[in-house]
C-alpha positions as CSV (number, residue, x, y, z in Angstrom):
1,M,-4.8,19.9,-5.2
2,N,-4.4,21.3,-1.7
3,L,-5.1,18.2,0.2
4,I,-2.4,16.3,-1.8
5,L,0.2,19.0,-0.7
6,S,-1.0,19.0,2.9
7,T,-0.9,15.2,3.1
8,T,2.7,15.1,1.7
9,I,3.7,17.6,4.4
10,L,2.0,15.3,7.0
11,F,3.9,12.3,5.4
12,L,7.2,14.0,5.9
13,A,6.2,14.9,9.5
14,L,5.5,11.3,10.0
15,L,9.1,10.5,9.3
16,S,10.2,11.8,12.5
17,D,8.0,9.3,14.4
18,G,9.0,5.7,15.3
19,L,8.4,3.1,12.6
20,T,5.8,1.1,14.8
21,D,2.8,3.0,13.5
22,Q,4.2,5.1,10.7
23,R,3.3,2.6,8.0
24,T,-0.2,2.3,9.1
25,N,-0.7,6.0,9.3
26,I,0.8,6.6,5.8
27,I,-1.5,4.0,4.4
28,K,-4.6,5.6,5.9
29,E,-3.6,9.0,4.3
30,I,-2.9,7.1,0.9
31,D,-6.5,5.6,1.1
32,S,-8.0,8.9,2.1
33,I,-6.3,10.8,-0.8
34,Y,-7.2,7.9,-3.3
35,R,-10.9,8.2,-2.4
36,I,-11.1,12.0,-3.6
37,S,-8.5,11.8,-6.5
38,T,-10.6,12.2,-9.7
39,S,-8.1,13.6,-12.2
40,K,-5.0,12.1,-13.6
41,S,-3.1,15.0,-12.1
42,D,-4.3,13.9,-8.6
43,L,-3.2,10.4,-9.3
44,Y,0.3,11.5,-10.5
45,K,0.7,13.2,-7.2
46,L,-0.4,10.2,-5.3
47,E,2.0,8.1,-7.2
48,V,4.9,10.1,-6.1
49,L,3.7,9.8,-2.4
50,L,3.5,6.0,-2.9
51,H,7.0,5.9,-4.3
52,K,8.4,7.8,-1.3
53,S,6.5,5.3,0.9
54,I,8.2,2.4,-0.8
55,E,11.5,4.0,-0.1
56,I,10.9,3.8,3.5
57,F,9.1,0.4,3.4
58,P,10.4,-1.5,0.5
59,E,8.9,-4.8,1.5
60,S,5.3,-3.6,2.1
61,S,2.8,-5.5,0.1
62,E,0.1,-3.2,1.3
63,I,1.9,-0.3,-0.4
64,F,2.7,-2.2,-3.6
65,W,-0.9,-3.2,-4.4
66,R,-2.1,0.4,-3.7
67,L,0.5,1.6,-6.3
68,G,-0.9,-0.9,-8.6
69,R,-4.3,0.4,-8.0
70,I,-3.2,3.9,-9.0
71,Y,-1.8,2.5,-12.3
72,F,-5.0,0.6,-12.9
73,K,-7.0,3.7,-12.5
74,L,-4.6,5.7,-14.7
75,G,-5.0,3.1,-17.4
76,K,-8.7,3.3,-17.2
77,K,-8.6,7.1,-17.6
78,S,-6.1,6.8,-20.6
79,N,-7.3,7.3,-24.1
80,S,-4.5,5.9,-26.2
81,E,-3.9,2.2,-26.6
82,S,-0.2,2.6,-25.8
83,E,-0.9,4.4,-22.7
84,K,-3.3,1.9,-21.5
85,I,-0.8,-1.0,-22.1
86,R,1.9,1.0,-20.3
87,Y,-0.3,1.6,-17.0
88,F,-1.8,-1.9,-17.0
89,S,1.8,-3.4,-17.4
90,L,3.0,-1.1,-14.5
91,C,0.0,-2.3,-12.4
92,L,1.0,-5.8,-12.9
93,E,4.7,-5.1,-12.0
94,Q,3.4,-3.8,-8.6
95,T,0.7,-6.2,-7.7
96,K,3.1,-9.2,-8.4
97,K,5.4,-7.7,-5.8
98,A,2.4,-7.6,-3.6
99,L,1.9,-11.3,-4.0
100,K,5.3,-12.4,-3.1
101,P,5.2,-14.9,-0.1
102,P,4.4,-14.6,2.6
103,S,1.9,-12.1,1.5
104,N,-1.6,-13.2,1.1
105,L,-3.6,-10.1,0.4
106,A,-7.1,-10.1,-1.3
107,H,-6.6,-6.8,-2.7
108,G,-3.3,-7.9,-4.3
109,Y,-5.0,-10.7,-6.1
110,F,-8.0,-8.5,-7.1
111,F,-6.0,-5.8,-8.7
112,N,-3.4,-8.3,-10.3
113,G,-6.6,-10.0,-12.0
114,L,-8.2,-6.7,-13.0
115,C,-4.9,-5.6,-14.7
116,T,-4.4,-9.0,-16.4
117,G,-7.9,-8.8,-17.9
118,S,-7.7,-5.2,-18.9
119,L,-4.4,-5.5,-20.5
120,G,-5.7,-8.6,-22.4
121,Q,-8.7,-6.5,-23.6
122,V,-6.4,-3.8,-24.8
123,Q,-4.2,-6.0,-26.6
124,G,-7.1,-8.0,-28.3
125,I,-6.2,-11.2,-26.7
126,W,-9.0,-11.2,-24.1
127,S,-10.4,-14.4,-25.6
128,S,-7.2,-16.2,-25.1
129,L,-7.4,-18.8,-22.4
130,G,-3.9,-17.7,-21.4
131,K,-5.5,-14.5,-19.9
132,I,-8.9,-16.0,-18.8
133,K,-7.4,-18.7,-16.6
134,P,-5.1,-16.4,-14.5
135,F,-7.9,-13.9,-14.2
136,K,-10.3,-16.3,-12.8
137,K,-7.7,-17.8,-10.5
138,D,-6.9,-14.3,-9.0
139,M,-10.6,-13.5,-8.5
140,E,-11.2,-16.9,-7.0
141,M,-8.3,-16.5,-4.6
142,A,-9.4,-13.0,-3.6
143,I,-13.0,-14.4,-2.8
144,S,-11.4,-17.0,-0.7
145,L,-9.5,-14.5,1.3
146,D,-12.0,-11.5,1.5
147,P,-15.0,-11.4,-0.7
148,T,-15.9,-7.9,0.4
149,V,-12.9,-6.3,-1.3
150,N,-13.9,-3.3,-3.5
151,E,-17.7,-3.9,-2.4
152,G,-17.9,-7.5,-3.8
153,G,-15.3,-6.6,-6.6
154,P,-14.0,-10.1,-7.0
155,H,-17.5,-11.6,-7.5
156,R,-18.4,-8.6,-9.8
157,A,-15.4,-9.2,-11.9
158,L,-16.3,-12.9,-12.3
159,A,-19.9,-12.2,-13.1
160,N,-18.8,-9.7,-16.0
161,L,-16.4,-12.2,-17.2
162,Y,-19.1,-14.9,-17.6
163,L,-21.6,-12.3,-18.9
164,K,-19.3,-11.1,-21.8
165,L,-17.5,-14.2,-22.8
166,P,-18.9,-16.1,-25.8
167,Y,-20.5,-19.5,-24.8
168,L,-17.8,-21.5,-26.4
169,L,-15.0,-19.8,-24.3
170,G,-16.8,-20.3,-21.1
171,G,-19.6,-17.6,-21.1
172,D,-22.3,-18.7,-18.7
173,L,-25.4,-16.7,-17.8
174,G,-26.1,-18.8,-14.7
175,Q,-22.7,-18.3,-13.3
176,S,-22.9,-14.5,-14.1
177,I,-26.1,-14.2,-12.1
178,T,-24.7,-16.2,-9.3
179,H,-21.7,-13.9,-8.9
180,F,-23.6,-10.7,-9.3
181,K,-26.0,-11.8,-6.6
182,E,-23.0,-12.4,-4.4
183,A,-21.5,-9.0,-5.3
184,V,-24.8,-7.3,-4.3
185,R,-24.6,-9.3,-1.0
186,F,-21.1,-8.1,-0.3
187,G,-21.6,-4.5,-1.9
188,P,-25.2,-3.4,-1.2
189,Q,-24.3,0.1,-1.8
190,F,-22.4,-0.3,-5.0
191,G,-24.7,0.3,-8.0
192,E,-22.6,-1.5,-10.7
193,N,-23.5,-4.8,-8.8
194,Y,-27.2,-4.1,-9.4
195,L,-26.7,-2.8,-12.9
196,G,-24.6,-6.0,-13.9
197,L,-27.3,-8.3,-12.3
198,A,-30.1,-6.6,-14.1
199,E,-28.2,-6.9,-17.4
200,A,-27.6,-10.7,-16.9
201,Y,-31.3,-11.1,-16.1
202,I,-32.2,-9.3,-19.3
203,Q,-29.9,-11.4,-21.5
204,N,-31.5,-14.3,-19.8
205,K,-35.1,-12.9,-20.7
206,N,-36.0,-12.6,-17.0
207,F,-37.5,-9.0,-17.3
208,L,-39.4,-9.2,-14.0
209,L,-36.3,-10.0,-11.9
210,A,-34.3,-7.4,-13.8
211,K,-36.9,-4.7,-13.0
212,K,-36.9,-5.9,-9.3
213,T,-33.2,-5.5,-9.2
214,L,-33.1,-2.1,-10.7
215,Q,-35.8,-1.0,-8.3
216,M,-33.5,-2.1,-5.5
217,L,-30.9,0.2,-6.9
218,L,-33.3,3.2,-7.2
219,D,-34.5,2.5,-3.4
220,I,-30.9,3.2,-2.2
221,E,-30.7,6.5,-0.2
222,P,-27.6,8.4,-1.4
223,V,-25.1,8.8,1.4
224,L,-22.9,11.9,1.5
225,K,-19.6,10.3,0.4
226,K,-21.2,8.4,-2.5
227,E,-24.0,10.8,-3.4
228,D,-22.7,11.5,-6.9
229,S,-22.0,7.9,-7.8
230,I,-25.3,6.7,-6.5
231,R,-27.3,9.2,-8.4
232,E,-25.3,8.3,-11.6
233,W,-26.1,4.7,-11.1
234,Q,-29.8,5.5,-10.4
235,T,-30.0,7.5,-13.6
236,E,-28.6,4.6,-15.6
237,A,-31.1,2.3,-13.8
238,R,-34.0,4.4,-14.9
239,S,-32.7,4.3,-18.5
240,L,-32.4,0.5,-18.3
241,L,-36.0,0.3,-17.0
242,N,-37.1,2.2,-20.0
243,K,-35.4,-0.2,-22.4
244,I,-37.1,-3.1,-20.6
245,L,-40.5,-1.5,-21.0
246,E,-39.8,-0.9,-24.7
247,Q,-38.8,-4.5,-25.1
248,T,-41.7,-6.0,-23.2
249,D,-44.1,-3.7,-24.9
250,S,-43.1,-4.6,-28.5
């Protein structure tokens, strides 16, 4: 990936500058590359860049949670259980470093919670209270610090938790709907917020609100940097609308 290579060169050039703005510039480049990294190969190269950054800024919580984010994405892209466990565990190692006092970063709590939950799912212990409670605590802390993280991500994560958990373990459609609505408020361009809210409404047998929610997603005008994602979400919305029509017509 040419941009990865050119950014690495830029990173090395930054080393000749003073430390005052160096970390900020490097973090901007890391985020820029992350947004266009789609393959595992891209992520491996970005991982190397992050490790180089840590060598220069060994106490940077901002860099640690970003490295955790890389491992989370690698875990999601992995096919084998052992690989997923490895990457989600590596993610937790980095996000825990990002949460050491005096750090108080919403992103750190958000990705720490995501990796806790994902690791629990892979290991087959997602229903254990030992995983649920820390997950909820991390997401609630992220919300208290910055609910806009990852376009309403902490609310979306809690909404999915309440949607998917069995009732006896804390599943709650009302809570799920409340959190999905907040996710839509903080991430109005993020399709998964609408799809999740519609699914919660469907499970609650409120098909009218589900259809209205999906129509809101279909009304979003694709913007250049999110065009492909929005079109994929809108395709899924149309499919879900057809399923609702089948259910209500039968």
